[in-house]
C-alpha positions, 0 to 999 in steps of 0.5 A, a space after each residue: 550475506 553479501 549485495 550485488 556489489 560484493 559489499 556487505 548486505 544492507 540491512 532492511 527493516 519492512 513495516 507493514 509486512 503481512 499487508 498487500 504490498 508488504 508481503 511483495 516488498 518483503 520479497 523482493 527486499 529479500 530476492 535482491 540480496 538485503 538482510 530483511 527483518 519483517 515487522 509484523 504483528 503475526 508471524 502467522 500472517 506473515 506466512 500465510 497467502 494475503 488476499 489478491 494474491 499477495 504472497 505468503 513468506 515463509 519464515 526460511 526465506 528471510 532473516 528475521 521476524 520482529 513481533 510488535 506494533 508500530 502503534 505501540 512503541 513499547 512493543 518495538 525495543 530491539 527492533 533496530 538491535 544488530 544495526 538497520 540500514 533502511 526502513 521501508 515502510 507501507 504501514 496503514 489502514 486497509 481491511 483493519 477491524 480493531 477501531 483504529 484511526 488514520 491518525 493513529 495507524 498512517 501517521 502516528 506508527 510511521 512516526 514512531 518509526 521515524 523517531 526509532 531512526 533518528 535515535 538508532 541513527 537509521 541511514 534512509 526510510 522509504 515510504 509509500 504514500 498516494 499519487 494525486 494527494 493534493 485533489 484529496 487533501 481534505 480527507 484524513 487519510 492523505 492528511 495523515 500521509 502527508 503529515 508522514 511526508 512533512 515529518 520525514 523532510 524535517 527529520 534530517 534522515 535520507 528518504 524516499 516517497 513512493 507514490 502509487 497511482 492505485 493497487 491492483 488489490 483494490 481492482 480484486 473487489 471489482 471482480 469480486 463483484 462481477 463474479 456475483 453479477 453485479 458491479 457497483 460504481 461511485 458516479 459515472 466511473 469515468 475517472 482515468 487511473 493506472 493502478 499497479 500489481 503489488 510485484 511491481 510496486 515492490 520492485 519500484 519500492 526496492 528500487 527507490 530505497 537504492 536510489 537517489 530519488 526523493 519521490 518516485 510515481 508509478 503506475 501499471 501499464 493500463 490506463 483506464 477507466 473504473 467503468 472499463 475495469 468492471 467491463 475487464 472483468 466481466 470479459 474475462 468471466 465471460 459474463 454480460 457487464 451488469 453495472 450498477 451506478 451509485 450517484 455521488 450525492 448518494 454515496 457521500 450521504 452513506 459515507 457520513 451515515 458510516 462515519 456516524 455508525 463508525 468512524 474508521 470506516 467512514 473515513 475509508 468510505 469518504 475516501 473511496 467515494 472521493 477516489 471515484 470521481 478524481 483522476 489518478 495517473 501515474 508513470 507507467 512503471 508496471 508491466 503486469 497487465 489488469 487483464 492478466 491479474 483478473 485471469 489469475 484471480 478468475 
């Protein structure tokens, strides 16, 4: 297999390949001619469609699937056999229900991969963090992500940090609520953001892997508020908008209560609430509009 320049195809490991962005990234790197090895906990999850339009990745479309868990280094023996040029990671907690924490997944799993890269002479590491981390630096998820960034900066590896403003998969939750007849917003829903589609973000990540920029910020083409997104969902569904605002004081109280019952979900709730009151607008690198995405989901 050769790349676009006519040389030998670059070899890449995609970590987080069964997640929303990971599926799009696996497909994007494959289409660009990379030799792709997908790191997955389950081949079945890779081969089936993911939520919110994440594509199925048939085994025949990639070069290799390595079954292992980045949180367990002993399962990664052989991951870099045959040589690897680049590691791409979008590893992180999303909807996992296995009791793992941001420290164990968002940080330690990526740290394990960094250590393997150093040991095996991998050239470059492309890592997906978040835009606007300075505004939410106190949160557990942000601390975990930024520890990975700091470790990469000190690692001696070439690296690129991709910072998206938000994911369309999160917007899928809004249209799901609209389908049920009511959307709940945290706070007044006036904070601005421009989330990006997984396919567009995967292209940004592939460009970062091939480019020289150390940090790449990325957003979608539409700058809107959470209330705008809710109203758009109802418009696409041709339903009258019904929006209920959850006051921030109540939302924070609920997040703390959830944290008492389950630390992982409490940390996630804290992140969702805090994200509901800060702006997050990145350079418009995506082309797919939120309306077209909602229409597909509808």
